[in-house]
C-alpha positions as CSV (number, residue, x, y, z in Angstrom):
1,M,-21.9,13.5,20.6
2,R,-19.6,16.4,21.4
3,T,-18.1,16.6,18.1
4,T,-21.8,16.6,16.7
5,K,-22.8,19.5,18.8
6,A,-19.6,21.4,18.2
7,L,-20.1,21.1,14.5
8,A,-23.6,22.0,14.8
9,R,-22.6,25.2,16.8
10,K,-19.8,26.1,14.1
11,A,-22.1,25.5,11.4
12,S,-24.9,27.7,12.7
13,T,-22.4,30.9,13.0
14,S,-20.9,30.1,9.5
15,S,-22.2,32.3,6.9
16,H,-20.7,29.9,4.1
17,V,-22.3,27.0,5.6
18,I,-25.9,28.8,6.0
19,S,-25.8,30.0,2.5
20,S,-24.6,26.4,0.9
21,V,-27.4,24.7,3.1
22,G,-30.0,27.1,2.0
23,A,-29.0,27.0,-1.7
24,A,-29.1,23.3,-1.6
25,A,-32.5,23.2,0.2
26,V,-33.9,25.4,-2.2
27,L,-32.5,23.5,-5.3
28,T,-33.9,20.4,-3.7
29,A,-37.5,21.7,-3.1
30,G,-37.7,23.3,-6.4
31,V,-36.8,20.0,-8.4
32,W,-38.9,17.9,-5.9
33,Y,-41.9,20.0,-6.4
34,T,-42.0,20.1,-10.0
35,E,-44.8,18.1,-11.9
36,S,-42.1,15.5,-13.7
37,R,-41.8,12.3,-11.5
38,V,-38.7,11.7,-13.8
39,D,-36.5,14.4,-12.2
40,D,-38.0,13.6,-8.7
41,S,-36.6,10.0,-9.0
42,V,-33.3,11.2,-10.6
43,L,-32.9,13.4,-7.6
44,S,-33.8,10.9,-5.1
45,L,-31.2,8.5,-6.7
46,V,-28.5,11.1,-6.6
47,L,-29.0,11.9,-3.1
48,V,-29.1,7.9,-2.3
49,V,-25.7,7.4,-4.3
50,L,-24.1,10.3,-2.6
51,S,-25.2,9.2,0.7
52,V,-23.6,6.0,0.4
53,L,-20.4,7.2,-1.3
54,V,-20.0,9.6,1.6
55,A,-20.7,6.6,4.1
56,V,-18.2,4.4,2.4
57,V,-15.4,7.1,2.2
58,A,-16.1,7.8,6.0
59,Y,-15.8,4.3,7.2
60,F,-13.4,2.6,4.9
61,L,-11.2,5.6,4.2
62,P,-10.0,4.0,0.7
63,D,-6.7,5.3,-0.6
64,W,-8.2,7.1,-3.7
65,A,-10.0,9.3,-1.2
66,V,-7.1,9.7,1.3
67,V,-5.0,10.9,-1.5
68,H,-7.3,14.0,-2.2
69,F,-7.1,14.5,1.6
70,E,-3.4,14.6,1.5
71,K,-3.4,17.0,-1.4
72,A,-5.8,19.4,0.2
73,E,-3.6,19.7,3.4
74,P,0.1,18.3,2.8
75,G,0.9,19.3,6.5
76,V,-1.2,16.6,7.8
77,V,-0.3,13.0,7.9
78,W,-2.9,10.5,7.1
79,R,-0.6,7.3,6.2
80,I,3.0,6.6,5.9
81,P,3.6,4.6,2.6
82,V,6.2,1.9,2.8
83,A,7.0,-1.3,0.8
84,E,7.7,-3.3,4.0
85,R,4.6,-4.8,5.6
86,R,4.5,-2.3,8.4
87,A,1.7,-0.4,9.8
88,A,1.4,2.0,13.0
89,L,-1.0,1.5,15.9
90,T,-2.0,4.5,17.5
91,L,-4.5,4.7,20.7
92,D,-6.2,7.9,21.3
93,D,-7.9,9.6,24.6
94,V,-5.2,8.0,26.9
95,P,-5.9,8.0,29.6
96,L,-9.9,8.4,29.5
97,L,-11.2,10.5,32.2
98,D,-15.1,10.8,31.4
99,S,-15.2,7.0,32.0
100,P,-12.9,4.4,33.7
101,S,-9.7,4.2,31.7
102,H,-8.7,0.8,30.5
103,L,-5.1,1.8,30.1
104,E,-3.8,-1.1,32.0
105,Q,-5.6,-3.8,30.0
106,L,-4.5,-2.1,27.0
107,L,-1.0,-2.2,28.0
108,D,-1.5,-5.7,29.0
109,V,-2.9,-6.9,25.7
110,L,0.0,-5.0,23.6
111,R,2.5,-6.6,25.9
112,D,1.2,-10.0,25.5
113,N,1.2,-9.6,21.6
114,G,4.7,-7.8,21.4
115,V,3.2,-4.8,19.9
116,R,4.4,-1.3,20.7
117,A,1.8,1.7,19.9
118,T,1.8,5.4,19.8
119,L,-0.4,6.6,22.7
120,L,-2.2,10.0,22.1
121,V,-2.2,11.5,25.6
122,M,-4.9,13.7,27.1
123,S,-2.8,15.6,29.9
124,G,-6.1,16.5,32.1
125,F,-5.5,13.4,34.3
126,D,-2.5,15.5,35.7
127,A,-4.5,18.9,36.1
128,E,-5.4,20.2,39.5
129,P,-9.2,19.5,40.4
130,G,-10.2,23.2,39.8
131,E,-8.9,22.7,36.2
132,G,-10.9,19.8,35.6
133,G,-8.5,17.2,36.7
134,P,-9.5,14.1,38.8
135,S,-10.2,15.0,42.5
136,D,-8.4,11.9,43.8
137,P,-4.6,12.2,44.0
138,K,-4.5,8.5,44.0
139,L,-6.1,8.3,40.7
140,R,-3.6,10.8,39.5
141,E,-0.6,9.1,40.4
142,Q,-2.2,5.6,39.2
143,L,-2.6,7.0,35.9
144,R,0.9,8.7,36.0
145,E,2.5,5.4,36.8
146,L,0.6,3.6,34.0
147,M,2.1,6.3,31.6
148,R,5.6,5.7,32.9
149,R,5.0,1.8,32.4
150,A,4.0,2.6,28.9
151,V,7.2,4.5,28.1
152,A,9.2,1.7,29.8
153,E,7.6,-1.0,27.6
154,G,8.7,0.9,24.5
155,H,5.5,2.8,23.7
156,E,5.6,6.3,22.3
157,L,3.6,9.3,23.5
158,G,2.0,11.7,21.5
159,N,0.1,15.0,22.1
160,H,-3.9,14.8,22.0
161,L,-4.5,18.0,24.0
162,K,-5.9,18.1,27.6
163,F,-9.4,16.8,27.7
164,D,-11.7,14.9,25.3
165,R,-13.2,18.0,23.7
166,P,-13.4,18.8,19.9
167,A,-10.1,20.9,19.1
168,F,-12.0,23.0,16.5
169,A,-14.5,24.4,18.8
170,M,-11.8,25.9,20.9
171,D,-10.5,29.6,20.5
172,A,-6.8,30.2,19.8
173,A,-6.0,30.7,23.4
174,E,-7.7,27.9,24.7
175,F,-6.2,25.5,22.1
176,D,-2.7,27.1,23.0
177,R,-3.1,26.3,26.8
178,D,-4.3,22.9,26.4
179,F,-1.7,22.1,23.8
180,L,1.4,23.3,25.8
181,H,-0.2,21.7,28.9
182,C,0.2,18.2,27.0
183,D,3.5,19.2,25.8
184,R,4.8,19.9,29.2
185,L,3.6,16.6,30.7
186,L,5.0,14.7,27.8
187,A,8.5,16.3,28.3
188,D,8.2,15.1,31.9
189,L,7.2,11.5,31.2
190,A,9.8,11.4,28.5
191,G,12.5,12.0,31.0
192,G,12.7,15.9,30.9
193,E,12.6,18.9,28.3
194,E,16.2,18.1,26.6
195,S,15.3,14.4,26.0
196,W,11.7,15.5,24.6
197,R,12.9,18.1,22.3
198,G,15.8,15.6,21.1
199,R,13.3,13.2,19.7
200,P,13.6,13.0,15.7
201,R,9.8,13.4,15.7
202,R,6.8,14.3,17.9
203,W,3.3,13.7,17.0
204,F,0.0,15.5,17.5
205,R,-3.5,14.6,16.7
206,P,-6.3,17.2,17.1
207,A,-9.4,15.9,19.1
208,S,-12.0,14.9,16.8
209,A,-9.6,14.8,14.0
210,L,-10.5,18.3,12.6
211,W,-8.0,21.1,12.7
212,S,-7.6,24.8,11.6
213,G,-4.6,26.5,10.3
214,H,-3.9,27.9,13.8
215,M,-3.5,24.5,15.1
216,L,-1.2,23.3,12.5
217,D,1.1,26.3,12.9
218,M,1.2,25.8,16.5
219,A,2.0,22.3,16.3
220,R,4.8,22.9,13.5
221,S,6.4,25.8,15.6
222,K,6.8,23.1,18.7
223,G,8.1,20.5,16.6
224,Y,5.2,18.3,16.1
225,T,3.9,16.4,13.1
226,T,0.1,16.5,12.6
227,V,-1.3,12.9,12.1
228,I,-4.7,11.7,11.4
229,S,-5.4,8.1,10.5
230,N,-6.4,6.1,7.3
231,C,-7.7,3.1,9.3
232,F,-10.6,4.0,11.9
233,P,-13.4,1.4,12.7
234,H,-15.3,4.2,14.6
235,D,-14.9,2.4,17.8
236,I,-16.0,5.4,19.9
237,A,-19.3,4.0,19.1
238,S,-19.4,0.8,21.5
239,V,-22.0,-0.9,18.9
240,S,-19.0,-1.0,16.6
241,R,-17.4,-3.6,18.8
242,F,-18.9,-6.4,17.3
243,V,-17.1,-5.9,14.0
244,N,-14.0,-3.9,14.8
245,W,-11.7,-6.9,14.9
246,L,-13.0,-7.9,11.5
247,Y,-12.6,-4.2,10.2
248,L,-9.1,-4.4,11.2
249,K,-8.3,-7.5,9.9
250,W,-9.5,-6.4,6.5
251,R,-8.0,-2.9,6.6
252,V,-4.7,-2.7,8.3
253,R,-2.1,-2.6,5.4
254,P,1.4,-1.5,4.6
255,G,1.9,2.1,5.4
256,C,-1.7,2.3,7.6
257,V,-2.0,4.5,10.6
258,V,-4.4,2.8,12.7
259,V,-6.5,4.5,15.6
260,L,-8.5,3.2,18.3
261,H,-9.5,4.5,21.6
262,D,-9.3,4.1,25.2
263,R,-12.7,2.5,25.8
264,W,-14.0,-0.5,27.9
265,H,-14.4,-2.6,24.8
266,T,-10.9,-1.7,22.9
267,P,-8.6,-4.6,25.1
268,A,-11.1,-7.3,23.6
269,T,-10.9,-5.8,20.2
270,L,-7.0,-5.7,20.2
271,S,-7.0,-9.2,21.8
272,K,-8.9,-10.6,18.8
273,A,-7.6,-8.5,16.0
274,L,-3.7,-8.5,16.8
275,P,-3.0,-12.2,16.3
276,L,-5.1,-11.9,12.9
277,I,-3.1,-8.8,11.8
278,A,0.3,-10.6,12.6
279,A,-1.1,-13.6,10.6
280,N,-1.5,-11.5,7.6
281,G,2.1,-10.6,7.9
282,I,1.6,-7.1,9.0
283,K,4.0,-5.7,12.0
284,L,2.5,-3.1,14.0
285,G,4.6,-0.4,15.7
286,T,4.7,3.3,16.6
287,L,4.5,6.2,14.1
288,S,8.2,6.9,14.6
289,E,9.2,3.2,13.7
290,L,6.8,3.5,10.6
291,H,8.3,6.9,9.7
292,A,11.8,5.6,10.2
293,V,11.1,2.6,7.8
294,A,9.6,5.0,5.2
295,M,12.8,7.2,5.6
296,D,15.3,4.3,5.1
297,E,13.1,3.0,2.0
298,D,13.4,6.6,0.4
299,L,17.2,6.6,1.1
300,K,17.8,3.4,-0.4
301,R,15.9,4.7,-3.4
302,D,17.8,8.0,-3.5
303,P,21.3,7.5,-1.7
304,T,22.3,11.0,-2.5
305,A,19.7,12.8,-0.1
306,S,20.4,13.0,3.5
307,R,18.2,11.7,6.1
308,D,17.3,15.0,7.4
309,E,16.3,16.1,3.9
310,K,14.2,13.2,3.6
311,S,12.5,13.9,7.0
312,D,11.2,17.2,5.9
């Protein structure tokens, strides 16, 4: 709902969006109110087909569509193609603050299934109450302890800003503040600034998966790779919980970047889906693990290139 409202606010102040919507409305009305029933039927059919196509692309994220997304912005990772039957599991909104976080149960499920994941962290849980952080210091420490457990169990941490707010609705200064707040926390959890900066790759995902040039530039300047996903069952809507396990069974394939969220129903989804994904012969891991596999495969195809060159 936050994303929808933010999009509406952005659209209402964009002259390009307003003019495009106006032109489409005039064209639709003009055709609709003509005397010919044929063009009315054709227009209706076209609108239905386009709506279905958009829904299919948004839900299933087929490779033929993702290719065009990648070409439009090469600086954003949607998938990491590999020949090996490997994929990356990412968990967003960790830990959730607006509702009780289920991070502990998520870590239990991952441990029981022998899966490491990339946790996209919202650092607001470590903020002061006056900055929107939790008022209970025990909760703050409990969540910090869970993050330490995640690191100890081999999970990877990534930057998902500070709070569960659409990143594209922020101005540049607010975005920078939230990005750097999360970056500092991740460095602390990773064992210090030197350890964090020494990692071969750090990952950033903008909240709501919508970005601007400023966001990409900021992330790049701090050594982050911006990543979205090509396997998303839209689990932020709780009603999707009835089919999410089936979606993951069908859609997780080599090179996939899977995204789920810290929600009350996610542990049950993973409990059911992870064994099925493993039975399909797909090994899930972190983004960096999948990226390393891709780099190794590239080097085998082109032994003359260095690993650093391949990682650019």
